[in-house]
Structures are given as structure tokens and as C-alpha cells.
N, C-alpha and C positions, 0 to 999 in steps of 0.2 A: 504494500500500500504506500502511496506517496503521501508525504505529510506536508511538505513546504511548497510555497509558491516562490517564484523568483524574487518576490519583494523582500524575502527574508535575507537575501544575499547568500543563500546556501544552495548548492546545486542539488537537483532532485535525484533520488535513486530509489530502487526497489529494496525494501528492507529484507534482510535475510530471514529465513524461516527457522525459528529456534524452538527447542523443546520438542515434545510430542514423539520422541523416538520410540517409546513403548507402544503408543497407539498406532504409529505407522507400522511397526513390526507386526502388530496383531492384524492389521488390515492386509498386509502382504501375505500373512498366513492364510487369511480368508480367501484372497485372490488365488493362491496356489490350490487351495481346496476346491474352489469353484472350477478351476481349469481341469483338475484331475477327476472330480467326482460330481459334486453338486454345490449349489450356492447357499447363501444365507441372507437373512435380513438384519441389517445393522442400523440402530438408531443412534445418532450422534447428537449429544446435547451438552449444555453448559450455560453458564451465566451470559447475560448480554455483554457483547464485546470480547468474549473469550477466544474468538477466532475460528468459529465453525466454518464459515464460508472459505476462508483461506485454507483451512485443513482439507476441505473438499477439493479445492483446486490442486493441492499437492497430491492427494490420492488419485485424482484424475490423471495427472501426468505420469504417476507410477503405473497405473493400470494400462495406459496407452503404450508405455514402454514395454509392458509385459505382454503385449499383443491382444489386449481386450478392446472390444468395441465399447466405447463409453457414450452413454446417452444421458444428457442432462436436461432437467426441467426445474421449474420453480413454482411454488404455490403463490397465488395472489389472493388477497381477500376480496375486495369489492370489484376489481376489474376482471375477475376470473370468469371463464365460460366452462361448460361441462368438459371434463377430461383434459383441461388445458395443460397441466404439467406433463401428461403422457403424450399429448399431441406434440408438445415442444421437444420431448425426449426423442421421439421418432424423427422429427424434422431436423433436430440438431445433428443427428447421425446421417442425414441425407437419405432417410428411408422412404419417405413419401411426402407428397405435396398435399395441398388442401383437399383436392378431389379424391385422395386415397383414404381419407379418414373414415373409420367405420361409421355406419349410420343405420337408420331404421329401414326395414324392408316391408313392414306391414302397415296397417292403419295406425296412425299415431295422432289422431285429431280428437278434439273434444266432442262430446255428444251433441254439441250445438250443430255439428256439421254432418252427423250420420246417425242412422237408426240402428246400425250394427253395434254390438257391444264393443267397447274399446279393447285393444289387444292387451294381453298379459304383459305389462311393461316390465315386471320383474324378469320374465322369461326373455324379453327383448334385450333387457339390460345385460343379462348373462350372455346373450348371443354376441353383443358388442364386446364384452369382456373376453369372450373366447376368440373373437377375431384379433384382438390385440395379442392374446397369448399365442395364437397360431403364427402370427407374423414374427413374434419374438422367437419362436421355435425355429423358424426358417433362418433367422439371423445366427442363432446359436450353432447351426451346422457349419458355419464358416469360422466362427471364433467365439470364445466366451464373452459374455456381455456383463457390463456393470451399469446399472441404472442409478443415477444420482438425482435426488430431489431435495433441493434446499427450501427452507421455509415451508416445510410440509404442513405446518400448523395452519397455514392460510389456504390450503387446497380446498376446493369445493367438495361437497359430499359425494358426488358421482365419482370424482377422481379418487377419493379415499376408499370408496367401495371397490373400485378397480384395483387399488393398491392391496387391499385385503385379498382379493381374488388371485392376483399374480404372486403374492407372497407365498401362498400355499404351494406353488409350483417350484419355488427355489429349492425345495428339499429333494427334488428329482431331476432338475434341469441345471445346466451350466450357466446360470446367471445369478447375480447377487443384486440386492437393492440396498442403497444407503440413503437414509432420510435424516435430515438435520432439522432440529427445532430448538428454541431457547428454553432453558429451564427457568422460566420466569412466571410466577403465579398469575400476575396480572394479564399476561399474554395468553397463557393457557386457559384462563378462565373464559376467554372469548372463543376458545378452540374446542368446543364440546364435541363436534363431529370427529375431529382428529383424535381426541382422547378415546372416544368410543372405538374408532378404527384400530388404534394402537392396542387396546385391550383385546379386541378380537384376534389380532395377529398373535399377541403374546399367549393367548389361551389355546391357540390351535397348533403352535409349533415352537421349537426352541428359537429364541431371539437374542441377539447380542446388543446390549445397550452400553455405549461408550460415553462416559462423562469426561469432557475436557476440563482439566483442573487448571487453576492459575499457574503462571510461570514461576519457576524457582528463582531465587535471588541471582543465581549464576546466569540463568536464561534472560532474566530482566536486564542484567548488565550487558549482555551481548546485544539485545534489542536496542537498548538505550544508546550504546556506542554507535550503532548504525544510524539511529535517528538523529543523533547530535553530530554525526560525522566526525567522530573522534575516537580515542582509544584510552583504555585504563581510566574509566570514570572515577573521579574522587569518591572515596568510600562514604563520606558524609552526604554527598549528593545522591549516590545510589541508595543509601539507607532511607533518605527522605522520600525519594520517588517510590520505593518499594512499599514503604509503610502507607503512603497516601493512596496508592493504586491497588495494593494487595495482589500484585502480579497479573492484573487484567491487561492484556495487550492493547485494547482500544484506549483504556484510560492512560496507559503509559505513553502512547502516541500523542494523545491530547495534552497531557501534562508536559511532554517534551516541547510541544509547540509554545506553551506558556513560558517555559524556561528560556527559550531562545528569544521570543518576541518581547519579553519583559527584561531581557538583559541580565539574567541571573548567572549565565555561564558563557565563557568564550571557548568555543570548540578548538580553535587553532592553538591557543596557549594552554588549554586545559585548566583554566583558572576560574574559580568561583568569584564572580564580580560583585555579588550582593549577598547580604545575610540571608541564608535559607529560611530563617524564621519569618522573613518578610514574604516568603512564597505562600501567599494566602490562597489556598485552593478552595473554590466554591464547594458548597455542601455536597453537590452531586455532579455527575457527568453532564447532565442537562444544562446546568448553568455555564459550564465550560464551553459547551457547544454554542450556546446562545451568544456568548462573548465572541467566539470565533466567527460566527456568521455575521455578526454586526461589523466585523472588521473587513468583510468582503467589499470590493468595489460596488457602488450603488447598483449598476446595471446587472452585475452578476448576482447580487442579492435578490433583485427583482426577478431574475430568471429562475433562481432557486425556489422562490415563493410560488411562482407560476407552475413550476414543475410539480411542487408538492400538492397543488390543487388537483392534479390528475391522479395522484396516488403514488405508491412505491415505485411504479414503473411508468414511463411516459414515452411517447413517440416523437420523433423529430418534427414531423409535419404538424402535430398538435401544438407543440410549444411555439413553433414559428407563427402559427395562426393566432395563438394567444398573445404573443408579445408584439406581433406586427412589425417585425424587423427583417431586413434583408438577410440572405443566407450567410454572407461573409461575417456580419456582426454576430449572428447567432452562433456560428461555429466558434468564433473567438470566445464568446461567453461560456460555451460548453467546455472549451479547452481549459478555461480558468477553473471551472468547477471540477473538472477531472483532475487538474493539477493540484487543487487544494484537497483532493481525496473525497469530495462529497458524492460524486456520481461516477459510474463506470458504464462502459458500453456493454450491452447484453450480447452474449454469444449465442443465446437460444432464440433470439428474434432480431430480424433485420431492422436497421435504422431505429433502434430502440435503446433507451438508457434506463438505468435504475439507480436509486440511491445506494451508495456503497454499503450503508448500514441502515437498518430500520430506525435506529435512534436519530440519524440525520434527517430522515423523512419526518418523523414525529415532531422533532424540535422545530424544523422549518415550518411545518404546518401550524404548530401551536403559537408561533411568534406572530401570526397574523391576527389582527383584531376581528371580532365577530362580524362587523359590517363589511370589512374588507374581504373576508372569506366568502360571505354571501354574494358580494358583487362579482368576485372572481369565479365562483361556481356558476353563476348565471352566464358569464362570458364563456366559460369552458363548455357549458351545455350547448351553447350556440355553435361553438367551434366543432364539437363532436357531431352535432346534428348535421352541420353542413358537410362534414367529411364522410359520415357513416350512416346517413339516413336510410340507405338501402342495404346495410350490412348487419344482419341479425346478431352477429357475435358482439356487436357494440351497443345493443339496446340497453343492456344493464348499465354500461358506463354513462350513457346519456341520462337514463332515469335517475341515477345517483346524483349526478351534477345538478339536475333540476330539483331534486328533493332537498339538497343542501342549500339551494338558492331559494327555497320556499315557493318555487314555481310549480304549484300542484297540478295545474292543467297539463303542462308538458310532462311532468313526472308520471301522472296517471297513464298518459298515452304510451310512453315508452316502457313503463313497468309492465303494462299489459302485453305489449309486444314481446318483452323479455320472457314473460310467463309462458306465452304461446311457444316461443322458440325453445325454451328449456324443456317444456312438456314433449315437444316433438323429438328431443334428444333423450327422452326418458330420464331426465334429471328432475324427477318429480319433487324432490325436496326444495330445489331451487325454484321450481315453478310455484310452489306454495308461498315462498317468501316474496316473490315478485307480485303474484296476484293479490296477496294481502296488502302490499304496499300500494298497489293500484287502487284498491278499494278504500284504503285509508285516505289517499289523496282525493278521490271522488267525494268522500264524505266531508272534506274540507271546502269543497266548491259550492257556490251558491246554486248554479245550474245543475239539474239532475242529468246524469249520464246513464240512463237506464240500460241502453243496449250494451254499453261497455261493462257495466256492473253485472249484467246478465252473463256475459262471456267470462268475466273473472270468477264468478261463482261456479260456472260450469267447469272451468279448469280446476278449481279447488275441489269440487265434488269428485271429479275423475281422479285427481291426484291422491286424495284421501282414500278412495276406493282401491287404487293400486297398492297403496301402503297397508291395506287391511284395516285402516282406521275408520270403521264404518260409522261411528257416531259423528265424526267430523264431516263425512260425506253427506249424511242425512241432514245435518244442520244447514249445509249450503244448498241442498236440493229443496228443502222447505223454503229457503229464501228465494230460490229461482221461481218456485210456484207462486210466492207472494208477488214478486216483481212481474211475472207473466200475467197475473190477474190484473195488476195495476195498469199494465200496458195493453190489456185486452188481447194478448197473444196466446190463443188456445193451443197452438201447436207446441210452443215451448212448455206450457203447463202439462200437456200430455207427456212430452218427452221426459220431463222431470219426474212425473209420477211413475213412468215405466222404468226409469233409471233407479228410482227409490225402491221399486218392487224388486229389481235385480239385486240391489244391495241387501234387501231383506232376505232374499233367497240365499245369497252367499253367506249371510250370518246365521243361517239355519232357521229362518222363520217363513216357511213356505205358505202358511195360512195368511200371514200379513201380506206376503208377496201377491198372492191370488186376490186378496181384497183390493189392493191398490190397482192391480191390472184390470179388475172388473170395473172399478170406478173410472179408470182412464178410458176403458172401452165405451162406457156409457156416454162420456163427454165427447168422444170421437164420433159416435153414432149421432148424437144430438146435433153436432156441427157438420154432419155429413162428410167426415174425413175418412173416406173409404180406405185409402191407402194406409193411413195410420192404423185403422182397424185391423188390416191384414197383419201388420207387424205385431200388434198386441195379441192377436190370436196365436201367432207363432210363439210368443213369449209365454203365454199361458200354457200352451202345449209343452214347452220346455220344462216349466215347473212341475207339471204332472209327470213328465218323463223322468226327471230327476228323483221324484218320489217313488218311481217304480209303477205308477198307474198308467200303463202303456195304452190302454183302451181310451181313457179320458184324453190322453195326449194326442192320440190319433184323431179324435173327433175335432179337436181344435186345430190340428195341422190341416185337416180337410177343409175347414173354414178358411184358414189362411191361404191355402192353395187356390181356393176359388176366387180370392181377391187379388193376390199378388201376381198371378199369371196374366192378369189383364193389363199390368203396368210394365213399362220398360225400365225395370230396375233389376239388372242381372245379378248384382251383388246380393241383394236381399233374396232373390229367387234361389240362388245357389245355396244360401244359408238354409232356406226352408227345405230344399231338396235333400241337403245333408242331414238335417234333423229328421225329416220324414223317413228317409231310408234307414237311419240309425234306429228309429223307433220301431219300424217294421222288423228289423233284424232282432230286436229285443223280444218281439212277439213270435219269432220263429217263422215269419213270412219272408223267406229268403229271396225268392225271385223278385218280389216287389221291392225288397230292400236293395237288391243289386241295381234294379232299374233306376231308382231315384239317386242312389249314390253315384252311379255312372253319369247321370245327368249333371250332378253337382261337379264332377270331375271335368266334364266338357266345358262348363262355364268358367270354372276357376282356372283351367289351363288357358282358355281364350283371354282372360283378363289378367293373367300372370299373378294370380293371388297365391303366392307360394306357400305361405303359412297355412292358409285354409286348405289348399290342395293337399298338402302333407297330411293334414288331419283326416281328409276324406280317404286318401290312400290307406291310412292306418285303419279306418273302420272297415274298409273293404278287406284288408288283411285279416281282421278279426272275424269277419263274416265267413271267408273261405276256410279259415282255420277251424271254425266251429262246425263246418260241413265235412271235416276230415280231409279237406283238400289242402294238406300242409304245404305242398309245393306252391300252389297259387297264393296261399296266405303269406308265405315268406316272400314271394315276389312283390306283393303290394307293400309289405312292411319295408322291404328294401328300397322301393320307390320313395316311400316316405322318408326313410333314413337318408337317402341321397340328397333330398332337399334340405334336411336338417344339417347335414354335413356341409353342403354347399354354402349355406347361410350361417354356418357356425352356431347353429341352435343346439347347444349342448343339452339343454333341458328336453328338447324334442328327441334327441338321440337317446337320452335316458328312458323316455317314454317307450321308445321302440324296443330297447333292451328288456323292459318289463314285459311287453307283449310277446316277444320271442320266448321269454322265459315261460309265459303262460302256455304257449303252443307246446313247448317241450315237456312242461309239467303235465298237461292233459294227455300227451302222447306216452307218458311214462318214462321219458328219457330224462331221468332226474339229474344226471351229471351236467347235461347241456342246459337244463332249466336253471340249475344253481349257478352256472357260469354267467348266464344273462341276468338273473336276479341280482347277483353280486355286483355286476357292472352297473346296474341301475341304482343299487344301494350306495355304492361308492361315489357315483356321480352326484347323486342328490345330497350326499353328505358333504361333498366338496362345494356344492352350490349353496349349502345352507338352507335348502328347501325342505322345511320340516313336514309339509303336507305330503309331498311325494316320497320323502324319506320314510314316512309312516307307512305308506302303501308298500314300499320296498321291504321294510322290516316284516310286515304282516305276511307278504308272499313267501319270504324266506322261512319264517316260522311255520307256515302251513306246509311247506315242502319238507322241512325237517320232521314235522309230525307224520307226514305220509311215509317218510323213510324210516320212521320209528327211532330217530335219533332224538330222544326225548329231552336230554339235557340241553342240547343246542336249540331245540324248539322252544323250551322254556326261556332260555336266554333272550331270544328275539321277541317272544310274546311280552316279556317284561319291558323290553325297549318300547314296544308298541304302546303298552299301558302308560309308560312314563310320558311319551310324546303326546299321546291322546289327552292326558290330563293337562299338559302344558297348553295345548291348543283348545281345550274345552270341547273336544271332538266326541260326538256321540253315535257315530255310524260304525266305524271300524272297531272302536273300543269294546262294545258289548259282544260282538262276534269273536274278538280275540280272547276276551275273558271266558267265553263259552268254550272255545277251542282249547284254552289252557286247562279248563276243568276236565275236558276229555283226556288230555295228556296225562293229568294226575290219575284219572280213573284207570287208564291203560297201565299205569305203574302200580295199580292197586292202592293208591293213596286217596281213599274216598273222602277223608276228612277235608283235605285241601280242595278236592274236586267239588264237593258240596259248597264250600265257602266261595269259590270263584264263580260257580254257576249261579249262586244267589245274587252275586254282584251283577252278573250279566243280565239276569232276569229283572232286577230292579231298574236298570237303565232301559232295557227293552220295553218294559211296561210303561215307561214314561214317554217313550218316543212315539211319533206318529208314522214312522217309516215302516211300511208293510214288509219291506225286504229284510230289515233288521229283526223285526218280531219273528218272521218266518224262520230265519236262520237260527236264532237263539232258542225258539221253541223246539226246533228239530234237534238241536244239541241237547236240550233238556230231556227230550224223549230218549235220546241215545244213552244218556247217563242213567236214567231210570231203568232202561233195559239192562245195562251193565250191572246194576245193583239188584236185578231181578224183580223190580217193582213194575211188573208188566202192565197193569191197568193204568197206572199214571203215565207210563211210557206211551201207551196207545192213545191216551187223552191228548198228550202234547203233539204226537205225530199228526193227529187229526186236526188239531188247531193250526199247525204249520201248513197243512194242505189247504185248509179253508182260507187262510190269509194269502197264500200263494195264488190261489185261484182268483182272488180279487184283483191281482195285478198280472194275471195270465203268465206267471213264471213257471213254465212247463218243466224246466230243468230242476227247480227246487221241489216241485211236486213229485217228479220221478225219484229224486233222492229220498224223499220221505217214504215213498212206496217201497223202495229198496230196504230202508231201515225197518219198516213194518214187516216186510218179508222175512228179514232176519229174526225179528221178534216171534213171528208165527212159527218159523222153523224151530226156534228154541223151545216153543210150547208143544211141538210135535204136530203142528197143523201143516203138513207138507203140501197138501193140495192148495190151501190158501196162500202159502208162501210162494209156490210156483206161479200162481196167478198174479200176485203182486210183483214178482221178479219179471214176469213177462211184460207187464204194463210198463215197468221202468225201463226195461231193455229196449222197447220200441222207441221211446223218447231219446235214449242215449245213442241209439243207432242213427236216428234221424239227425241228431246234432253232431254226431261223429266224435264223441268224447271217448277216446280209447281207454283212458284210465277207468272211467265209470263202467264201461262195457266189460272190461276184464274183471272188475270187482263183482259185478252182478253174476257173471258166468262162474266165478269161483264159489259164490254163495249157492248157486244152483247145483254145482257139483257136490257140495256138502250134503245136499238133500238125498243124494244117491239115486 
């Protein structure tokens, strides 16, 4: 770092790097380990001014010399855009330009603009993460990689989520990540998202934290000699400096400036010229910096103040427009500020500068009076607006400038644009922040901005839904309904009601969902909104389908079909065909199911709806697999998987692993089934997707149960119970409790079996899910049969059959018939047993379930 300007009469030079030999040796060891086997995550921290950025520069040079590809980025607080530090790391290494950045592939717009449910943004976010990871893997093939992120505490939440994702891969890949942040309570207090990300990383893997300590007395002497351009510093002077700075490099540099500028020491003669007791050091470094800034030439001080208005980092063209000076004059001012050590040129961004230290920025900004700041922010807002009116990445910048200038009209406009932009990037946390700011500004204005307020509330409702914060989503949906009524906008009112119904369905309240949809349907009919009525019919059908009431679902899908086929809306029509075909498949109407699913495929291919097309391919795979056409089933699963791989949709790939596991499980190929179930499980564990992780664990538990590996089955059932309780999930939990009870019964532990079955029954009796009740009652009947309580067993088998008939679940009915056949066989009623086995066998042969066919045939053989 350069300390002096030529005005001091001392030539400028780069100070030597002193100390840190232990830390450097540790980093070199990590680099060697990265090259030879795998990487690490290293957090570098320390007090303000301790030299973190300089340390990172030294490490960068070492890594480059060792043959590493070094990729550098920096966190920014207010000027940040989604994934900025990582975009900069890839660009700094010359990996890609702007058009190469990962982006969305599916619908990413608010419900204001579409009747189709918004995409699963968490899934899309992981797809973007995977795209970064795959690009990184390509780079690692050529050389080991070191990613350096300075000021990580200022990174946006999307970038921090990506950091967590990539960190997990350092344990198996040849790349390491170094992140630097200050160990400063006041700074970290504002960095909640970073602290959460750091805790996630530490909880998931071994992490190295490196705390940079103050310099020793010896290292302080070396640094001071370089700064004062002398040798053998007098002991008295060294002691004074060390005591007042406590070995902090930044403080040493600033105090050295005071020593020279105030004439305390003559470097050439090495003489102390004034009493050191007169060296009155201000109480803190801030006071020293204020004094130094005040000593700048007036124009340079003005340039520094203008730069601070833009934030920790600023661009040349912005400062030029702000100061309204010619290039030659501005370049001279920048050279002075660089010479004094206040700013540096950015290596990660072209024609961009940043404050050399956060303290320099903070002090420069704080020195401005309140009125002066407000005036400058207004001007900065106009500058940025003129430069970037059509550049979405800068909408946040513009909104913040106008916010600080109290120009709420302009701030509301650009904050709303920023919210829309970040939502499209699946940075939903940032979207919430911007949309709330837009609404706050609108509330401060005299004139109502109802249309803009409506959009802000839509963005907030969708963002909260994506995050699973359903209370927040409903709060904004209710506000949309209020605004829509005030505006007389019936269509928005209906959309808000249908969206609210969807949220209620997702939070496990199907009855409330159906109530809202019915009310929305009445309003649509009353206003003769036929097209909207068709969409509502489809949504009602979907609620019934998810409840397992396939006949009711079909009746509403039929109504939707009669409406939607009349309109030129292929996206909506394809969604209906997909749902219609899926519901037909669940009823066992295979040919009808094929017809509608293939219609959905045709439209989705035509419109390049990749995510939706993959889902339809998946359902066709399930359909063919259920018909014992394993080859065709796998063919469609692979078509789905190709799309997921092409788009880096790792969550979609996990879904296919699960389905392939089901195919092999039903076919009795347990080894292959376990292979795919474990891939699904491990992927969801990596993604942190608890819902899918829950399904994966349940499938593995059921497979171990079928393999009669009871200890492992219990291990995974206990995992299912734990996660279900965390998620307050009531569908998989009771079935898993019932299956766990059967496992204990098979081990002859009827005490535990009875205990877990009672827990399953208690939850099943509370649920309205016919599918859950049927499954638990079937298991209860099986347990009673195993304990020779045949009458009670027969009672629960019949209850299970009755419930399954209400939802036309033929497979569940057949399983109950098989269990009743076993019961009758144990009672010696061979004729009745054969009759029941025959009934079950017809259904299993129709569906092509090899596992169940073989089980029934074994039971028939036992009858003799």
C-alpha cells in the first residue's frame, strides 16, 4: 500500500509484506492438498485494518505461481446484484462474458402475468447453482482452482446460498475457497445472511478459520522502517508506535503519516525532532483518517466525497458525470487519491475503482453533512438513471440513491423494477427487500399508485410462497384482493383468490383451498369470465387429485377441458392435458392417460417448455413402468433425465433416480433399486431439500423392510419420523410409523409394534386423506393378523377396502384382498383364500407389478 503523496517530499514505494509466515505456510499446505486430492474452505478474519485484503493478494500470487487458476470476487452490500461475487470470479478468470451467465429456463414471472403456477424457484435456484458447479468442474480438469472472495460479509443472499452449495463440493473436487471478513461486531451485526451461511458450511463439513493477529514488535519495526524510508528505528519511537497501534498494520501506516507530516522524525538522519509525548494520537483511527482527508487538495477531497456517495465501489463514467469535469482533470484527481492510498483500481471489473479500505469509505461518507449527502444522492440518482435506465442490474443502485435523497416517487419506480429483476433471477430474498421498499415509498406519496402497489404485493406473495413462508404470502394476497376490489379489477381479485387457494393446498388445508376456489368460480361465472372459469376448474381438479379423489378430479378436469379447448392458450391447455392424463393413469385408465399425456408432450415440445416437458416424460415413464413395460418406462425416464441434465436441474435428476428406483423395486431387482434410491437420497441431502429427502428416506426404509434387513429399515424409518416432525408433515409420517410397527412385529417385538401402530392410527384418524387412512388401516389389519386377532384384522382390512374404493385405488384394494387371503389361509379357509388371491392377482397382472404378483403366487403355493 502506498502511504505518501509527493507533497511529503518522500518518494513512494510499495511496503514490504511482513509477518504472516505461519499463515502463509498453512495456506501453501492447503494448496498442495487441493492439487493432490481435494480442496477446503478457509475463512480469513481479523480486526479492521489487520491486512486481510493484502494477505489475499499475497496468497493469490503464490497460488498462480503454483499453477492454480485463481478466480477473485468481492461482496458488495447495496450495489450488489444476484450472484455478483461469483459472476466476477468467473469473469476475472476470463471464463465467460455477460451472455454466458447462468439464468432461468422456465416461467419466472409473477402471477400478475400468468395463470400457471409459478415455477419451483428453489429447484431453479439449485439448477443455477449446478450450472456454476459444472462449469467449475470443467475448469478443474485443466488445473486446480482457488476461489477468493473478499468482503464476503457484504455478499447478497443468493451468492451466499451458492457459496454454501459449492463449499460442499470442495471435499471431493480440486478447488478451494477462501473468504475474508472482518471480525468486527458492528459489521457482522448487519451481516445476518453471511453468518447464517457460515454456520451452514461449518455444520456440514470441516472448515478452517484463520484469524490474522496483530504484528509482533519485530514485524512492526520492519513495516515502520519501510514506511518512514529509513533503517534501525529508534527504540523509543518504535515502542511508542507499537503501544499506540497495538500492531495493527493500517493504524501503523496512518500513524507513520502523522509522524512525518507533523515533523516528529527525520528519516535521513534518523533523528527524533520533537518530544514523542507531544505525539497526540486521536482516540481512534476514524479521527486520524478525518484529519488526513481534510489535508487533501480541495478538488481531490470533493472527488472522494462524490465517490463515497456511490458506495464502496464506483465506476469511472459515474464519477465523471457526477463531478462534470473533463477526462484529463478526473484522471489527475484519481491518481492523487490512488497515490494517497485511498482508492485502488479493481481487477475484477473494468474501469472501476474501490476504496482501498472500508474505513476510508465510511469516514469519507460520514464527513458529509446530512443536507449535502441528500443533495449528492439526488444528483447520483440522476447520473445513474441517465446511464443505466435500460440496464436491470443497476435498478437497485438507482433506487438506493433516490431513497437516500428522499425522492420517493423515483425510488418506488426503480425499487419495483429491482424487485421484478431479482425475482426473475430467483433471488427471492432480495426481491422481498426491494418490493417492501417500493411499497414503503408509495405509502409516503400523496398520489395513490394502485397498479404498482398491486404488482409489488404480487411479487411479495410469490416470493413468500417460494420460501415456504405461507403466512406472509397470504397477508399480501389478502391485500391484493382489497386493492383489486378498490380498483374494480375482478380478474386480479380472482387470481389472488386462486393463488391463496394454492397456498392453502400447499400448507395442507385442502378444504380451505376448495372453499376459496369455489368462491372464485362463483365470481368468475357472475362476471362471465369463461376462460378464468376453465383455469379454476382445473385447479379444483388438482386439489381433488392430490387428495386421492380421482373421480371428483376427473369431473372437474372434464369441465375445464370443455372450456379451455375453445381458447388459444396452448400453455394452459398443455397443463390441463398433463393433469388429465396423470389423473387417468391414477385411475388405471391407461390408454386414455397415454392419449392426453402425449398431447401435452406435443404442445410442450412445440413451445420449448423444457421443465414441463420433462415432467410429462416422467409421468409417461411411470405409466409404462406400471404396465410392466420396463423398457418403455426407462426410455421416457431417460428422456426426462436428458432435459434435467441439459439444464443442470439436479433436483429433477434426483426425481428420476427415485422413479428408476421404484421401477426396480417393483420388479424385485433390489440391488438396482437401492442404487437409485441412494443416489436420490444423497442428492437431496446435498441440496438440503428436506421434503424430497423425506421421500428418499421412506423409499429406502421400505426397501430394507422388503429385504428383511430390519435394523437398517428401522434406521431410515427413524430418519423419516424425525424429518416429518420437523416439517409438521402428516402424509408420509403415519404410513412410516405403521411400517415401522410391522418391522417390530416381524422381529416378534409386539410391544414396540403396538406402540408405533397406535401413533400411526392417531395421526391417520385425524387426517382427511383417504390414501393415508387406507394404508394405515391395512397395516393395522396386518399387525392384528400377526398377533392372531383375526376378527379385528378382518375389520380393518374391510375398512381399508371401503376407503380405497372411495378414491378408486385399485392397487390398494388388491393389496388388502391379498392380506385377507393370507388371513383366511391361516384360518384354514383355503377356498376363500384362493378366491381373494385370484381377485388380487388380476389387478396386479393388469398393473404389471412383478413384486406383488410373485408375492401372491407364493401365498397360493402355500395353500397346496
